[in-house]
C-alpha positions in Angstrom: -184.4 -77.8 124.8 -183.4 -74.2 124.1 -181.8 -75.2 120.8 -184.9 -77.1 119.8 -187.2 -74.1 120.3 -184.7 -71.8 118.5 -184.5 -74.3 115.6 -188.3 -74.6 115.4 -188.6 -70.8 115.4 -186.2 -70.7 112.5 -188.1 -73.4 110.6 -191.4 -71.6 111.2 -190.1 -68.2 110.2 -188.6 -69.7 107.1 -191.9 -71.4 106.3 -193.9 -68.1 106.8 -191.4 -66.3 104.5 -191.8 -68.9 101.8 -195.6 -68.8 102.2 -195.4 -65.0 101.6 -193.1 -65.5 98.6 -195.4 -68.1 97.1 -198.5 -66.0 97.7 -196.8 -63.1 95.9 -195.9 -65.4 93.0 -199.4 -66.7 92.7 -201.5 -63.6 93.4 -199.5 -60.4 92.9 -199.3 -59.5 89.2 -196.6 -56.9 89.6 -194.4 -59.4 91.5 -195.0 -62.0 88.9 -193.7 -59.6 86.2 -190.7 -58.7 88.4 -190.0 -62.4 88.9 -190.0 -63.0 85.2 -187.6 -60.0 84.7 -185.4 -61.6 87.3 -185.2 -64.8 85.3 -184.4 -62.8 82.1 -181.7 -60.8 84.0 -180.1 -64.0 85.1 -180.2 -65.4 81.6 -178.7 -62.2 80.1 -175.9 -62.2 82.7 -175.0 -65.7 81.7 -175.2 -65.0 77.9 -173.2 -61.8 78.2 -170.6 -63.5 80.5 -170.9 -60.7 83.0 -168.1 -60.7 85.6 -169.1 -62.1 88.9 -169.0 -58.9 91.0 -171.0 -57.0 88.4 -173.5 -59.9 88.2 -174.0 -59.8 91.9 -174.6 -56.0 91.7 -177.1 -56.4 88.9 -179.0 -59.3 90.5 -178.9 -57.6 93.9 -180.3 -54.4 92.5 -183.2 -56.3 91.0 -183.8 -58.2 94.2 -184.2 -54.9 95.9 -187.0 -54.1 93.4 -188.7 -57.4 94.3 -188.3 -56.7 98.0 -189.8 -53.3 97.7 -192.7 -54.8 95.7 -193.4 -57.2 98.6 -193.4 -54.4 101.1 -195.7 -52.4 98.7 -198.1 -55.2 98.3 -198.2 -56.0 102.1 -198.8 -52.4 103.1 -201.5 -51.9 100.4 -203.3 -55.0 101.9 -203.1 -53.4 105.3 -204.4 -50.1 104.0 -207.3 -51.9 102.4 -208.2 -53.3 105.8 -208.2 -49.9 107.3 -210.8 -48.6 104.9 -212.4 -49.5 101.6 -213.6 -45.9 101.1 -211.4 -43.4 99.2 -209.0 -41.7 101.5 -206.5 -39.1 100.3 -204.0 -40.2 103.0 -204.3 -43.9 102.1 -203.9 -42.9 98.4 -200.8 -40.9 99.2 -199.3 -43.8 101.2 -200.0 -46.3 98.3 -198.6 -43.8 95.8 -195.4 -43.3 97.8 -194.9 -47.1 98.1 -195.4 -47.4 94.4 -192.9 -44.5 93.8 -190.3 -46.4 95.8 -190.6 -49.4 93.5 -190.6 -47.1 90.5 -187.4 -45.3 91.6 -185.6 -48.6 92.1 -186.7 -49.8 88.7 -185.4 -46.5 87.1 -182.1 -47.1 88.9 -182.0 -50.6 87.4 -182.6 -49.3 83.9 -179.8 -46.8 84.3 -177.5 -49.5 85.7 -178.2 -51.8 82.7 -177.7 -49.0 80.2 -174.3 -48.3 81.8 -173.4 -52.0 81.8 -174.4 -52.5 78.1 -172.4 -49.4 77.1 -169.3 -50.8 79.0 -169.7 -54.3 77.8 
């Protein structure tokens, strides 16, 4: 019975995670753009015949952008539940979350410039 409940927790957790991912793909414009960039990155990696280890680094770096975007979107939704009125503290929180995504996107741009120069 213990294995059954552990397995059903795993199934439920996976389902909730997929629900969140599908919601972001359907409803979050920034995440939709990032998913499109992910597809482009994968295609470019194949076309350029990027070595496997470097491909993993490039794909992983972009997956971090997408993960940060999911966190950004989730926390923004929570902030919106706290108050619909303007709050400098909430604005600062949203701006810092956005900055985290921005910094990782900048890192990815630098990474790709280095890769293109090397290849």
